C-alpha positions in Angstrom: -2.1 -1.5 72.7 -4.9 -3.2 70.8 -5.0 -6.1 68.2 -2.0 -6.1 65.9 -1.6 -8.3 62.7 1.9 -9.8 62.9 4.3 -10.1 59.9 6.2 -13.2 59.1 9.5 -11.6 60.2 8.1 -11.0 63.7 7.0 -14.6 64.1 10.3 -15.8 62.8 12.2 -13.7 65.3 10.6 -15.6 68.2 12.2 -18.9 67.2 15.7 -17.5 67.2 18.0 -18.7 70.0 18.3 -15.1 71.1 15.3 -13.1 69.8 15.6 -9.3 69.6 14.6 -7.9 72.9 12.6 -5.1 71.3 10.5 -7.6 69.4 9.8 -9.6 72.5 8.9 -6.4 74.4 6.6 -5.3 71.6 4.8 -8.7 71.5 4.4 -8.7 75.3 2.5 -5.4 75.0 0.1 -6.8 72.3 -3.3 -7.7 73.8 -4.5 -9.7 70.8 -1.7 -10.6 68.4 -3.1 -11.8 65.1 -1.4 -14.1 62.6 -3.0 -14.1 59.2 -3.4 -17.3 57.3 -1.0 -16.0 54.7 1.7 -15.5 57.3 1.0 -19.0 58.7 1.3 -20.6 55.3 4.5 -18.6 54.5 6.1 -20.0 57.7 4.7 -23.5 57.0 6.1 -23.4 53.5 9.6 -22.3 54.8 9.6 -25.2 57.3 8.6 -27.7 54.6 11.6 -26.6 52.5 14.1 -27.2 55.2 16.6 -29.9 54.7 17.8 -30.2 58.3 15.4 -32.8 59.7 16.0 -31.8 63.4 15.4 -28.1 62.8 12.4 -28.9 60.7 10.9 -31.1 63.5 11.6 -28.4 66.1 9.9 -25.7 64.1 6.9 -27.9 63.3 6.4 -28.6 67.0 6.6 -24.9 67.7 4.2 -23.9 64.9 1.5 -26.5 64.9 -0.8 -27.2 67.8 -1.1 -30.9 68.5 -4.5 -31.2 66.9 -3.1 -29.8 63.6 0.2 -31.7 63.4 0.1 -34.0 60.4 2.3 -34.9 57.5 -0.6 -35.2 55.0 -0.4 -33.0 51.9 -3.3 -30.9 50.9 -4.6 -30.5 54.4 -7.0 -27.6 54.6 -7.9 -26.1 57.9 -9.0 -22.9 59.6 -6.8 -21.5 62.3 -8.8 -19.5 64.8 -5.9 -18.6 67.2 -2.3 -19.6 67.4 -0.5 -19.2 70.7 2.3 -16.7 70.4 5.1 -17.6 72.9 7.2 -14.6 73.6 
């Protein structure tokens, strides 16, 4: 399998307590999974809207690499690669 652009739902599935085995298997077979900046921002927006502070923190730690973790609004950055943990 070659490079695949991942949808928001695929990324979201990975953070579930018990991700769907078919999704995990699919991602394991992807040589170069790609996350578009649109998907990245959809997920970031969803995390920002969460009211549960613990869940919000856990998801932020999962999504943002250490170098990008910040609480400043209006931060613009280019994401070259995001690690996908399946």
